C-alpha positions as a LaTeX table, in Angstrom:
\begin{tabular}{lrrr}
\hline
Residue & $x$ (\AA) & $y$ (\AA) & $z$ (\AA) \\
\hline
Unk1 & $-53.59$ & $-21.68$ & 27.38 \\
Unk2 & $-56.95$ & $-22.67$ & 28.83 \\
Unk3 & $-57.65$ & $-26.21$ & 29.98 \\
Unk4 & $-60.18$ & $-28.16$ & 27.92 \\
Unk5 & $-61.79$ & $-31.35$ & 29.16 \\
Unk6 & $-64.55$ & $-33.47$ & 27.63 \\
Unk7 & $-66.77$ & $-35.24$ & 30.14 \\
Unk8 & $-69.82$ & $-37.45$ & 29.81 \\
Unk9 & $-72.89$ & $-36.33$ & 31.76 \\
Unk10 & $-75.15$ & $-39.39$ & 31.33 \\
Unk11 & $-77.90$ & $-37.88$ & 33.50 \\
Unk12 & $-78.15$ & $-34.98$ & 31.05 \\
Unk13 & $-77.60$ & $-37.26$ & 28.03 \\
Unk14 & $-74.67$ & $-35.29$ & 26.73 \\
Unk15 & $-70.93$ & $-34.95$ & 26.48 \\
Unk16 & $-69.75$ & $-31.55$ & 27.65 \\
Unk17 & $-66.57$ & $-29.70$ & 26.84 \\
Unk18 & $-65.40$ & $-27.53$ & 29.68 \\
Unk19 & $-62.90$ & $-24.72$ & 29.33 \\
Unk20 & $-61.31$ & $-23.82$ & 32.65 \\
Unk21 & $-64.30$ & $-25.50$ & 34.33 \\
Unk22 & $-67.04$ & $-23.63$ & 32.40 \\
Unk23 & $-69.29$ & $-25.52$ & 29.97 \\
Unk24 & $-68.32$ & $-24.23$ & 26.52 \\
Unk25 & $-70.41$ & $-26.68$ & 24.52 \\
Unk26 & $-72.10$ & $-30.05$ & 24.48 \\
Unk27 & $-73.14$ & $-32.91$ & 22.22 \\
Unk28 & $-76.50$ & $-34.45$ & 23.11 \\
Unk29 & $-77.10$ & $-38.16$ & 22.66 \\
Unk30 & $-79.58$ & $-40.93$ & 23.39 \\
Unk31 & $-79.22$ & $-44.68$ & 23.47 \\
Unk32 & $-80.58$ & $-46.33$ & 20.32 \\
Unk33 & $-80.23$ & $-50.07$ & 20.57 \\
Unk34 & $-76.59$ & $-50.79$ & 21.35 \\
Unk35 & $-75.42$ & $-47.49$ & 19.81 \\
Unk36 & $-75.26$ & $-43.88$ & 20.95 \\
Unk37 & $-77.26$ & $-41.60$ & 18.68 \\
Unk38 & $-75.80$ & $-38.09$ & 18.61 \\
Unk39 & $-78.68$ & $-35.68$ & 18.02 \\
Unk40 & $-77.50$ & $-32.10$ & 18.58 \\
Unk41 & $-74.27$ & $-30.21$ & 19.21 \\
Unk42 & $-73.96$ & $-26.71$ & 20.65 \\
Unk43 & $-70.94$ & $-24.46$ & 21.13 \\
Unk44 & $-71.65$ & $-21.42$ & 23.30 \\
Unk45 & $-71.21$ & $-18.19$ & 21.31 \\
Unk46 & $-68.37$ & $-16.93$ & 23.54 \\
Unk47 & $-66.32$ & $-19.98$ & 22.49 \\
Unk48 & $-67.06$ & $-20.07$ & 18.74 \\
Unk49 & $-64.11$ & $-20.09$ & 16.36 \\
Unk50 & $-61.73$ & $-21.65$ & 18.88 \\
Unk51 & $-61.90$ & $-25.28$ & 17.76 \\
Unk52 & $-64.20$ & $-26.17$ & 20.65 \\
Unk53 & $-66.63$ & $-28.11$ & 18.46 \\
Unk54 & $-63.86$ & $-30.24$ & 16.94 \\
Unk55 & $-62.32$ & $-30.91$ & 20.35 \\
Unk56 & $-65.76$ & $-31.89$ & 21.67 \\
Unk57 & $-66.46$ & $-34.23$ & 18.74 \\
Unk58 & $-63.06$ & $-35.91$ & 19.05 \\
Unk59 & $-63.31$ & $-36.28$ & 22.83 \\
Unk60 & $-66.86$ & $-37.67$ & 22.71 \\
Unk61 & $-66.08$ & $-40.11$ & 19.90 \\
Unk62 & $-62.86$ & $-41.25$ & 21.59 \\
Unk63 & $-64.87$ & $-41.96$ & 24.76 \\
Unk64 & $-67.45$ & $-43.93$ & 22.78 \\
Unk65 & $-64.66$ & $-45.92$ & 21.10 \\
Unk66 & $-63.12$ & $-46.76$ & 24.49 \\
Unk67 & $-66.49$ & $-48.22$ & 25.58 \\
Unk68 & $-66.74$ & $-50.32$ & 22.44 \\
Unk69 & $-70.01$ & $-48.61$ & 21.50 \\
Unk70 & $-71.11$ & $-47.59$ & 18.01 \\
Unk71 & $-72.39$ & $-44.21$ & 16.88 \\
Unk72 & $-75.40$ & $-43.02$ & 14.90 \\
Unk73 & $-74.52$ & $-39.45$ & 13.85 \\
Unk74 & $-77.92$ & $-37.81$ & 13.33 \\
Unk75 & $-76.36$ & $-34.48$ & 14.33 \\
Unk76 & $-75.02$ & $-32.77$ & 11.17 \\
Unk77 & $-71.96$ & $-31.45$ & 13.01 \\
Unk78 & $-70.90$ & $-34.87$ & 14.36 \\
Unk79 & $-71.67$ & $-36.48$ & 10.98 \\
Unk80 & $-69.56$ & $-33.86$ & 9.18 \\
Unk81 & $-66.70$ & $-34.28$ & 11.63 \\
Unk82 & $-66.67$ & $-38.04$ & 11.07 \\
Unk83 & $-66.71$ & $-37.49$ & 7.29 \\
Unk84 & $-63.61$ & $-35.26$ & 7.62 \\
Unk85 & $-61.85$ & $-37.79$ & 9.87 \\
Unk86 & $-62.19$ & $-41.18$ & 8.10 \\
Unk87 & $-60.45$ & $-43.04$ & 10.93 \\
Unk88 & $-63.69$ & $-42.53$ & 12.91 \\
Unk89 & $-66.07$ & $-43.94$ & 10.25 \\
Unk90 & $-65.67$ & $-47.40$ & 11.79 \\
Unk91 & $-67.70$ & $-46.18$ & 14.79 \\
Unk92 & $-70.79$ & $-46.03$ & 12.57 \\
Unk93 & $-72.29$ & $-49.48$ & 11.91 \\
Unk94 & $-71.44$ & $-50.56$ & 8.38 \\
Unk95 & $-75.08$ & $-51.06$ & 7.44 \\
Unk96 & $-75.94$ & $-47.50$ & 8.58 \\
Unk97 & $-73.15$ & $-45.57$ & 6.82 \\
Unk98 & $-75.01$ & $-44.98$ & 3.54 \\
Unk99 & $-77.90$ & $-43.41$ & 5.47 \\
Unk100 & $-75.46$ & $-40.84$ & 6.88 \\
Unk101 & $-73.61$ & $-40.33$ & 3.55 \\
Unk102 & $-70.46$ & $-41.92$ & 4.95 \\
Unk103 & $-68.18$ & $-44.32$ & 3.06 \\
Unk104 & $-69.13$ & $-47.97$ & 3.55 \\
\hline
\end{tabular}
């Protein structure tokens, strides 16, 4: 089984998922106030259908949680992943959840 790691590359403004050292995908973000706004997620075509996007979303959101930072999920993929995993909804500020169609 290949090794998957999720790493933050703050200079590039993205979390990357690496499979055996190669970048298989990334989730771009920018600071917006005290939150991280996720704007775009990409999984390289060679890695599609392998759960890379889900592993990337989970790894990035777990890292954000460890920092005590909140999330603004502008990216439809990250927003959809949070909607499917309600234990991550608390990362989105309560007053912003309706805007992202997430439960308040």
